[in-house]
N, C-alpha and C positions, 0 to 999 in steps of 0.2 A: 156561927163563929168557930173558927178552927183553933184548936189548942196549940200552945207553944211547943209542947212535946212532939206533936204530930208534924209541925213545920220543921223543927230541929232534926227529927229523924229523916224527913225527906231531904233536907239540905245536906245532911251528913252522907247520904247515899249518892249524891250527885258527883259526877266527874268534874275536874277543873273546867273543861270546856262547857259543860252544862251550867255550871255556876256562872261563868262569864256571860253566857247567853241569857240566863235568867236575870242577871243584874242589868244587862242592856235593855231587856224588855221592861223590867220594873222601873227603869229610869224614864220611860216614855210617859207622856200624859195618857190618861184613860180615854177611850178604851185601849187596852194593851193587847193587841192581836198576837196570837201564837199560831205557828204552823203546827200541823199534826205531825209530830216527830217524837224522838225519844224523850225530849224534855217534857212535852205535853203529856206523853204516856206516863212518865214518872209521877206527874202531878195527879193524874187520874187514879193510878194504882195506889198512891198514898192517901187517896180520899180527900184531896184538897178541893176546895170549891172552885169551879170554873163556870163560865157562862158561854152558852153557844151564841155565836155572833151571826148576824144576817149575812148571807152570801153576798159578796161584793164583786165577785169575779176574780178576786185576788186570793190565791190559796192560803196565804199566811194569815188570813183573817177569818179563821174558822172557830177558834176558841179564844176566850179572853182571860187574861190573868187579872183576878179581882184585886181590889185595893188592899185587903188585909194580907194577901200573899205578897204583893208588891212591896208593902211596907216592911214585912219581915225580911224579904230578900235584900232590900236596900240596906237595912241594918246589919244583916249577916254579912253581906259583901263588904261593908265598911269595917267590920271586925276582922275580916280575913287578911 
């Protein structure tokens, strides 16, 4: 389980573009595939939980945003 402080610190450090992309990903049904990009890197650097996904031939499905992060992003995006 990820602490709220950890999630809030990660969210505070995101650019508006990253927040918009995170909200779009969080709104998808699970599994929520992520490309290996600056948003994914920020999650890993912040120590947020991710799951490696099985290679499907589609590069944007290499890492998954887990439910607890998606729930936080959905709430935080709604407050913004």
